mmCIF file as gemmi writes it, N, C-alpha and C atoms, coordinates in Angstrom:
data_model
loop_
_atom_site.group_PDB
_atom_site.id
_atom_site.type_symbol
_atom_site.label_atom_id
_atom_site.label_alt_id
_atom_site.label_comp_id
_atom_site.label_asym_id
_atom_site.label_entity_id
_atom_site.label_seq_id
_atom_site.pdbx_PDB_ins_code
_atom_site.Cartn_x
_atom_site.Cartn_y
_atom_site.Cartn_z
_atom_site.occupancy
_atom_site.B_iso_or_equiv
_atom_site.pdbx_formal_charge
_atom_site.auth_seq_id
_atom_site.auth_asym_id
_atom_site.pdbx_PDB_model_num
ATOM 1 N N . MET Axp A 1 ? -7.654 -3.041 -4.534 1 0 ? 1 A 1
ATOM 2 C CA . MET Axp A 1 ? -6.826 -1.895 -4.821 1 0 ? 1 A 1
ATOM 3 C C . MET Axp A 1 ? -6.455 -1.261 -3.483 1 0 ? 1 A 1
ATOM 4 N N . GLY Axp A 2 ? -5.174 -1.034 -3.276 1 0 ? 2 A 1
ATOM 5 C CA . GLY Axp A 2 ? -4.697 -0.418 -2.05 1 0 ? 2 A 1
ATOM 6 C C . GLY Axp A 2 ? -4.116 0.96 -2.32 1 0 ? 2 A 1
ATOM 7 N N . ARG Axp A 3 ? -4.233 1.835 -1.345 1 0 ? 3 A 1
ATOM 8 C CA . ARG Axp A 3 ? -3.689 3.191 -1.486 1 0 ? 3 A 1
ATOM 9 C C . ARG Axp A 3 ? -2.956 3.547 -0.21 1 0 ? 3 A 1
ATOM 10 N N . PHE Axp A 4 ? -1.863 4.297 -0.36 1 0 ? 4 A 1
ATOM 11 C CA . PHE Axp A 4 ? -1.081 4.749 0.783 1 0 ? 4 A 1
ATOM 12 C C . PHE Axp A 4 ? -0.308 5.993 0.386 1 0 ? 4 A 1
ATOM 13 N N . VAL Axp A 5 ? 0.315 6.616 1.372 1 0 ? 5 A 1
ATOM 14 C CA . VAL Axp A 5 ? 1.146 7.798 1.136 1 0 ? 5 A 1
ATOM 15 C C . VAL Axp A 5 ? 2.597 7.407 1.361 1 0 ? 5 A 1
ATOM 16 N N . ILE Axp A 6 ? 3.449 7.798 0.423 1 0 ? 6 A 1
ATOM 17 C CA . ILE Axp A 6 ? 4.891 7.639 0.594 1 0 ? 6 A 1
ATOM 18 C C . ILE Axp A 6 ? 5.39 8.953 1.192 1 0 ? 6 A 1
ATOM 19 N N . GLU Axp A 7 ? 5.898 8.877 2.412 1 0 ? 7 A 1
ATOM 20 C CA . GLU Axp A 7 ? 6.367 10.073 3.116 1 0 ? 7 A 1
ATOM 21 C C . GLU Axp A 7 ? 7.725 10.523 2.565 1 0 ? 7 A 1
ATOM 22 N N . LYS Axp A 8 ? 8.156 11.704 2.963 1 0 ? 8 A 1
ATOM 23 C CA . LYS Axp A 8 ? 9.432 12.258 2.496 1 0 ? 8 A 1
ATOM 24 C C . LYS Axp A 8 ? 10.617 11.354 2.8 1 0 ? 8 A 1
ATOM 25 N N . ASP Axp A 9 ? 10.523 10.593 3.913 1 0 ? 9 A 1
ATOM 26 C CA . ASP Axp A 9 ? 11.627 9.706 4.293 1 0 ? 9 A 1
ATOM 27 C C . ASP Axp A 9 ? 11.494 8.307 3.685 1 0 ? 9 A 1
ATOM 28 N N . GLY Axp A 10 ? 10.471 8.089 2.86 1 0 ? 10 A 1
ATOM 29 C CA . GLY Axp A 10 ? 10.276 6.796 2.212 1 0 ? 10 A 1
ATOM 30 C C . GLY Axp A 10 ? 9.372 5.847 2.975 1 0 ? 10 A 1
ATOM 31 N N . SER Axp A 11 ? 8.997 6.202 4.199 1 0 ? 11 A 1
ATOM 32 C CA . SER Axp A 11 ? 8.082 5.35 4.963 1 0 ? 11 A 1
ATOM 33 C C . SER Axp A 11 ? 6.672 5.474 4.378 1 0 ? 11 A 1
ATOM 34 N N . LEU Axp A 12 ? 5.825 4.507 4.696 1 0 ? 12 A 1
ATOM 35 C CA . LEU Axp A 12 ? 4.462 4.495 4.181 1 0 ? 12 A 1
ATOM 36 C C . LEU Axp A 12 ? 3.474 4.809 5.297 1 0 ? 12 A 1
ATOM 37 N N . SER Axp A 13 ? 2.384 5.499 4.948 1 0 ? 13 A 1
ATOM 38 C CA . SER Axp A 13 ? 1.349 5.85 5.926 1 0 ? 13 A 1
ATOM 39 C C . SER Axp A 13 ? -0.002 5.93 5.225 1 0 ? 13 A 1
ATOM 40 N N . ASN Axp A 14 ? -1.037 6.204 5.998 1 0 ? 14 A 1
ATOM 41 C CA . ASN Axp A 14 ? -2.397 6.438 5.48 1 0 ? 14 A 1
ATOM 42 C C . ASN Axp A 14 ? -2.884 5.299 4.576 1 0 ? 14 A 1
ATOM 43 N N . PHE Axp A 15 ? -2.819 4.087 5.082 1 0 ? 15 A 1
ATOM 44 C CA . PHE Axp A 15 ? -3.211 2.911 4.311 1 0 ? 15 A 1
ATOM 45 C C . PHE Axp A 15 ? -4.725 2.847 4.158 1 0 ? 15 A 1
ATOM 46 N N . LYS Axp A 16 ? -5.164 2.501 2.953 1 0 ? 16 A 1
ATOM 47 C CA . LYS Axp A 16 ? -6.593 2.355 2.705 1 0 ? 16 A 1
ATOM 48 C C . LYS Axp A 16 ? -6.791 1.335 1.59 1 0 ? 16 A 1
ATOM 49 N N . VAL Axp A 17 ? -7.795 0.501 1.759 1 0 ? 17 A 1
ATOM 50 C CA . VAL Axp A 17 ? -8.179 -0.435 0.707 1 0 ? 17 A 1
ATOM 51 C C . VAL Axp A 17 ? -9.379 0.169 -0.009 1 0 ? 17 A 1
ATOM 52 N N . LEU Axp A 18 ? -9.255 0.342 -1.321 1 0 ? 18 A 1
ATOM 53 C CA . LEU Axp A 18 ? -10.306 0.998 -2.093 1 0 ? 18 A 1
ATOM 54 C C . LEU Axp A 18 ? -11.388 0.023 -2.545 1 0 ? 18 A 1
ATOM 55 N N . ARG Axp A 19 ? -10.984 -1.198 -2.885 1 0 ? 19 A 1
ATOM 56 C CA . ARG Axp A 19 ? -11.939 -2.227 -3.309 1 0 ? 19 A 1
ATOM 57 C C . ARG Axp A 19 ? -11.495 -3.551 -2.726 1 0 ? 19 A 1
ATOM 58 N N . SER Axp A 20 ? -12.433 -4.299 -2.193 1 0 ? 20 A 1
ATOM 59 C CA . SER Axp A 20 ? -12.094 -5.585 -1.596 1 0 ? 20 A 1
ATOM 60 C C . SER Axp A 20 ? -13.328 -6.472 -1.542 1 0 ? 20 A 1
ATOM 61 N N . PRO Axp A 21 ? -13.134 -7.776 -1.723 1 0 ? 21 A 1
ATOM 62 C CA . PRO Axp A 21 ? -14.273 -8.69 -1.608 1 0 ? 21 A 1
ATOM 63 C C . PRO Axp A 21 ? -14.658 -8.997 -0.158 1 0 ? 21 A 1
ATOM 64 N N . GLY Axp A 22 ? -13.846 -8.558 0.808 1 0 ? 22 A 1
ATOM 65 C CA . GLY Axp A 22 ? -14.189 -8.841 2.198 1 0 ? 22 A 1
ATOM 66 C C . GLY Axp A 22 ? -13.23 -8.198 3.178 1 0 ? 22 A 1
ATOM 67 N N . GLU Axp A 23 ? -13.697 -8.033 4.412 1 0 ? 23 A 1
ATOM 68 C CA . GLU Axp A 23 ? -12.906 -7.358 5.441 1 0 ? 23 A 1
ATOM 69 C C . GLU Axp A 23 ? -11.609 -8.09 5.766 1 0 ? 23 A 1
ATOM 70 N N . SER Axp A 24 ? -11.638 -9.42 5.811 1 0 ? 24 A 1
ATOM 71 C CA . SER Axp A 24 ? -10.416 -10.16 6.151 1 0 ? 24 A 1
ATOM 72 C C . SER Axp A 24 ? -9.338 -9.963 5.089 1 0 ? 24 A 1
ATOM 73 N N . LEU Axp A 25 ? -9.729 -9.886 3.818 1 0 ? 25 A 1
ATOM 74 C CA . LEU Axp A 25 ? -8.741 -9.634 2.763 1 0 ? 25 A 1
ATOM 75 C C . LEU Axp A 25 ? -8.251 -8.188 2.814 1 0 ? 25 A 1
ATOM 76 N N . SER Axp A 26 ? -9.119 -7.26 3.166 1 0 ? 26 A 1
ATOM 77 C CA . SER Axp A 26 ? -8.695 -5.862 3.335 1 0 ? 26 A 1
ATOM 78 C C . SER Axp A 26 ? -7.653 -5.758 4.441 1 0 ? 26 A 1
ATOM 79 N N . ASN Axp A 27 ? -7.915 -6.424 5.562 1 0 ? 27 A 1
ATOM 80 C CA . ASN Axp A 27 ? -6.97 -6.393 6.679 1 0 ? 27 A 1
ATOM 81 C C . ASN Axp A 27 ? -5.629 -6.998 6.288 1 0 ? 27 A 1
ATOM 82 N N . GLU Axp A 28 ? -5.657 -8.077 5.524 1 0 ? 28 A 1
ATOM 83 C CA . GLU Axp A 28 ? -4.412 -8.709 5.087 1 0 ? 28 A 1
ATOM 84 C C . GLU Axp A 28 ? -3.656 -7.804 4.115 1 0 ? 28 A 1
ATOM 85 N N . ALA Axp A 29 ? -4.359 -7.137 3.211 1 0 ? 29 A 1
ATOM 86 C CA . ALA Axp A 29 ? -3.707 -6.221 2.273 1 0 ? 29 A 1
ATOM 87 C C . ALA Axp A 29 ? -3.015 -5.088 3.028 1 0 ? 29 A 1
ATOM 88 N N . ILE Axp A 30 ? -3.671 -4.538 4.035 1 0 ? 30 A 1
ATOM 89 C CA . ILE Axp A 30 ? -3.065 -3.465 4.833 1 0 ? 30 A 1
ATOM 90 C C . ILE Axp A 30 ? -1.859 -3.987 5.601 1 0 ? 30 A 1
ATOM 91 N N . ARG Axp A 31 ? -1.963 -5.187 6.15 1 0 ? 31 A 1
ATOM 92 C CA . ARG Axp A 31 ? -0.836 -5.776 6.883 1 0 ? 31 A 1
ATOM 93 C C . ARG Axp A 31 ? 0.386 -5.914 5.971 1 0 ? 31 A 1
ATOM 94 N N . VAL Axp A 32 ? 0.167 -6.395 4.754 1 0 ? 32 A 1
ATOM 95 C CA . VAL Axp A 32 ? 1.274 -6.577 3.808 1 0 ? 32 A 1
ATOM 96 C C . VAL Axp A 32 ? 1.867 -5.224 3.41 1 0 ? 32 A 1
ATOM 97 N N . MET Axp A 33 ? 1.023 -4.222 3.159 1 0 ? 33 A 1
ATOM 98 C CA . MET Axp A 33 ? 1.536 -2.898 2.796 1 0 ? 33 A 1
ATOM 99 C C . MET Axp A 33 ? 2.362 -2.307 3.938 1 0 ? 33 A 1
ATOM 100 N N . LYS Axp A 34 ? 1.929 -2.516 5.184 1 0 ? 34 A 1
ATOM 101 C CA . LYS Axp A 34 ? 2.662 -1.986 6.34 1 0 ? 34 A 1
ATOM 102 C C . LYS Axp A 34 ? 4.031 -2.636 6.5 1 0 ? 34 A 1
ATOM 103 N N . GLU Axp A 35 ? 4.19 -3.87 6.035 1 0 ? 35 A 1
ATOM 104 C CA . GLU Axp A 35 ? 5.467 -4.571 6.147 1 0 ? 35 A 1
ATOM 105 C C . GLU Axp A 35 ? 6.429 -4.243 5.008 1 0 ? 35 A 1
ATOM 106 N N . SER Axp A 36 ? 5.988 -3.449 4.062 1 0 ? 36 A 1
ATOM 107 C CA . SER Axp A 36 ? 6.829 -3.103 2.917 1 0 ? 36 A 1
ATOM 108 C C . SER Axp A 36 ? 8.063 -2.325 3.367 1 0 ? 36 A 1
ATOM 109 N N . PRO Axp A 37 ? 9.205 -2.602 2.739 1 0 ? 37 A 1
ATOM 110 C CA . PRO Axp A 37 ? 10.386 -1.791 3.046 1 0 ? 37 A 1
ATOM 111 C C . PRO Axp A 37 ? 10.169 -0.354 2.557 1 0 ? 37 A 1
ATOM 112 N N . PRO Axp A 38 ? 11.025 0.574 2.976 1 0 ? 38 A 1
ATOM 113 C CA . PRO Axp A 38 ? 10.872 1.967 2.534 1 0 ? 38 A 1
ATOM 114 C C . PRO Axp A 38 ? 10.882 2.098 1.009 1 0 ? 38 A 1
ATOM 115 N N . TRP Axp A 39 ? 10.127 3.051 0.523 1 0 ? 39 A 1
ATOM 116 C CA . TRP Axp A 39 ? 10.053 3.36 -0.902 1 0 ? 39 A 1
ATOM 117 C C . TRP Axp A 39 ? 10.855 4.633 -1.157 1 0 ? 39 A 1
ATOM 118 N N . ASN Axp A 40 ? 11.065 4.941 -2.423 1 0 ? 40 A 1
ATOM 119 C CA . ASN Axp A 40 ? 11.679 6.218 -2.792 1 0 ? 40 A 1
ATOM 120 C C . ASN Axp A 40 ? 10.573 7.27 -2.814 1 0 ? 40 A 1
ATOM 121 N N . PRO Axp A 41 ? 10.756 8.376 -2.099 1 0 ? 41 A 1
ATOM 122 C CA . PRO Axp A 41 ? 9.717 9.412 -2.101 1 0 ? 41 A 1
ATOM 123 C C . PRO Axp A 41 ? 9.648 10.108 -3.456 1 0 ? 41 A 1
ATOM 124 N N . GLY Axp A 42 ? 8.561 10.843 -3.658 1 0 ? 42 A 1
ATOM 125 C CA . GLY Axp A 42 ? 8.465 11.658 -4.855 1 0 ? 42 A 1
ATOM 126 C C . GLY Axp A 42 ? 9.456 12.81 -4.77 1 0 ? 42 A 1
ATOM 127 N N . LEU Axp A 43 ? 9.791 13.36 -5.902 1 0 ? 43 A 1
ATOM 128 C CA . LEU Axp A 43 ? 10.702 14.508 -5.94 1 0 ? 43 A 1
ATOM 129 C C . LEU Axp A 43 ? 10.027 15.665 -6.662 1 0 ? 43 A 1
ATOM 130 N N . GLN Axp A 44 ? 10.179 16.847 -6.09 1 0 ? 44 A 1
ATOM 131 C CA . GLN Axp A 44 ? 9.702 18.064 -6.728 1 0 ? 44 A 1
ATOM 132 C C . GLN Axp A 44 ? 10.801 19.097 -6.578 1 0 ? 44 A 1
ATOM 133 N N . ASP Axp A 45 ? 11.301 19.589 -7.695 1 0 ? 45 A 1
ATOM 134 C CA . ASP Axp A 45 ? 12.442 20.51 -7.705 1 0 ? 45 A 1
ATOM 135 C C . ASP Axp A 45 ? 13.633 19.896 -6.975 1 0 ? 45 A 1
ATOM 136 N N . GLY Axp A 46 ? 13.794 18.574 -7.124 1 0 ? 46 A 1
ATOM 137 C CA . GLY Axp A 46 ? 14.928 17.881 -6.522 1 0 ? 46 A 1
ATOM 138 C C . GLY Axp A 46 ? 14.804 17.61 -5.034 1 0 ? 46 A 1
ATOM 139 N N . LYS Axp A 47 ? 13.674 17.958 -4.435 1 0 ? 47 A 1
ATOM 140 C CA . LYS Axp A 47 ? 13.479 17.749 -2.996 1 0 ? 47 A 1
ATOM 141 C C . LYS Axp A 47 ? 12.402 16.691 -2.769 1 0 ? 47 A 1
ATOM 142 N N . PRO Axp A 48 ? 12.582 15.852 -1.733 1 0 ? 48 A 1
ATOM 143 C CA . PRO Axp A 48 ? 11.577 14.822 -1.469 1 0 ? 48 A 1
ATOM 144 C C . PRO Axp A 48 ? 10.241 15.421 -1.033 1 0 ? 48 A 1
ATOM 145 N N . VAL Axp A 49 ? 9.164 14.838 -1.557 1 0 ? 49 A 1
ATOM 146 C CA . VAL Axp A 49 ? 7.809 15.266 -1.206 1 0 ? 49 A 1
ATOM 147 C C . VAL Axp A 49 ? 6.945 14.032 -0.957 1 0 ? 49 A 1
ATOM 148 N N . ARG Axp A 50 ? 5.874 14.224 -0.206 1 0 ? 50 A 1
ATOM 149 C CA . ARG Axp A 50 ? 4.903 13.153 0.025 1 0 ? 50 A 1
ATOM 150 C C . ARG Axp A 50 ? 4.11 12.919 -1.259 1 0 ? 50 A 1
ATOM 151 N N . VAL Axp A 51 ? 3.834 11.662 -1.558 1 0 ? 51 A 1
ATOM 152 C CA . VAL Axp A 51 ? 2.999 11.337 -2.713 1 0 ? 51 A 1
ATOM 153 C C . VAL Axp A 51 ? 2.022 10.224 -2.334 1 0 ? 51 A 1
ATOM 154 N N . GLN Axp A 52 ? 0.857 10.283 -2.917 1 0 ? 52 A 1
ATOM 155 C CA . GLN Axp A 52 ? -0.132 9.219 -2.738 1 0 ? 52 A 1
ATOM 156 C C . GLN Axp A 52 ? 0.058 8.218 -3.863 1 0 ? 52 A 1
ATOM 157 N N . TYR Axp A 53 ? -0.045 6.939 -3.542 1 0 ? 53 A 1
ATOM 158 C CA . TYR Axp A 53 ? 0.207 5.886 -4.517 1 0 ? 53 A 1
ATOM 159 C C . TYR Axp A 53 ? -0.867 4.819 -4.376 1 0 ? 53 A 1
ATOM 160 N N . SER Axp A 54 ? -1.329 4.304 -5.494 1 0 ? 54 A 1
ATOM 161 C CA . SER Axp A 54 ? -2.308 3.213 -5.495 1 0 ? 54 A 1
ATOM 162 C C . SER Axp A 54 ? -1.718 2.017 -6.216 1 0 ? 54 A 1
ATOM 163 N N . ILE Axp A 55 ? -1.947 0.829 -5.652 1 0 ? 55 A 1
ATOM 164 C CA . ILE Axp A 55 ? -1.443 -0.392 -6.277 1 0 ? 55 A 1
ATOM 165 C C . ILE Axp A 55 ? -2.534 -1.464 -6.257 1 0 ? 55 A 1
ATOM 166 N N . PRO Axp A 56 ? -2.545 -2.308 -7.291 1 0 ? 56 A 1
ATOM 167 C CA . PRO Axp A 56 ? -3.47 -3.441 -7.244 1 0 ? 56 A 1
ATOM 168 C C . PRO Axp A 56 ? -2.939 -4.492 -6.28 1 0 ? 56 A 1
ATOM 169 N N . VAL Axp A 57 ? -3.821 -5.126 -5.559 1 0 ? 57 A 1
ATOM 170 C CA . VAL Axp A 57 ? -3.451 -6.208 -4.646 1 0 ? 57 A 1
ATOM 171 C C . VAL Axp A 57 ? -4.262 -7.428 -5.06 1 0 ? 57 A 1
ATOM 172 N N . ALA Axp A 58 ? -3.563 -8.508 -5.401 1 0 ? 58 A 1
ATOM 173 C CA . ALA Axp A 58 ? -4.246 -9.732 -5.834 1 0 ? 58 A 1
ATOM 174 C C . ALA Axp A 58 ? -3.974 -10.854 -4.842 1 0 ? 58 A 1
ATOM 175 N N . PHE Axp A 59 ? -4.99 -11.626 -4.561 1 0 ? 59 A 1
ATOM 176 C CA . PHE Axp A 59 ? -4.862 -12.786 -3.681 1 0 ? 59 A 1
ATOM 177 C C . PHE Axp A 59 ? -5.217 -14.038 -4.468 1 0 ? 59 A 1
ATOM 178 N N . THR Axp A 60 ? -4.492 -15.103 -4.194 1 0 ? 60 A 1
ATOM 179 C CA . THR Axp A 60 ? -4.844 -16.412 -4.719 1 0 ? 60 A 1
ATOM 180 C C . THR Axp A 60 ? -5.288 -17.254 -3.537 1 0 ? 60 A 1
ATOM 181 N N . LEU Axp A 61 ? -6.525 -17.651 -3.555 1 0 ? 61 A 1
ATOM 182 C CA . LEU Axp A 61 ? -7.074 -18.425 -2.447 1 0 ? 61 A 1
ATOM 183 C C . LEU Axp A 61 ? -6.975 -19.911 -2.76 1 0 ? 61 A 1
ATOM 184 N N . ALA Axp A 62 ? -6.459 -20.657 -1.809 1 0 ? 62 A 1
ATOM 185 C CA . ALA Axp A 62 ? -6.34 -22.1 -1.981 1 0 ? 62 A 1
ATOM 186 C C . ALA Axp A 62 ? -7.7 -22.751 -1.762 1 0 ? 62 A 1
ATOM 187 N N . THR Axp A 63 ? -7.953 -23.789 -2.516 1 0 ? 63 A 1
ATOM 188 C CA . THR Axp A 63 ? -9.187 -24.539 -2.321 1 0 ? 63 A 1
ATOM 189 C C . THR Axp A 63 ? -8.89 -25.78 -1.495 1 0 ? 63 A 1
ATOM 190 N N . GLU Axp A 64 ? -9.855 -26.192 -0.727 1 0 ? 64 A 1
ATOM 191 C CA . GLU Axp A 64 ? -9.682 -27.399 0.077 1 0 ? 64 A 1
ATOM 192 C C . GLU Axp A 64 ? -9.848 -28.612 -0.821 1 0 ? 64 A 1
ATOM 193 N N . GLU Axp A 65 ? -8.988 -29.587 -0.624 1 0 ? 65 A 1
ATOM 194 C CA . GLU Axp A 65 ? -9.061 -30.799 -1.447 1 0 ? 65 A 1
ATOM 195 C C . GLU Axp A 65 ? -9.733 -31.912 -0.712 1 0 ? 65 A 1
């Protein structure tokens, strides 16, 4: 599970992994979240506001044959 803040301009900040089976997967989840294009910020009374957002992050690990 990953969490971040969507800033008023749509950029993302304050990345955090809430649950992870290991540090390398946490680092990869943060790397992917940082590469995300801008999001739409939250709106309050029609004005952009910062919002915290959590998303599930799933990995499929390949097995060696």
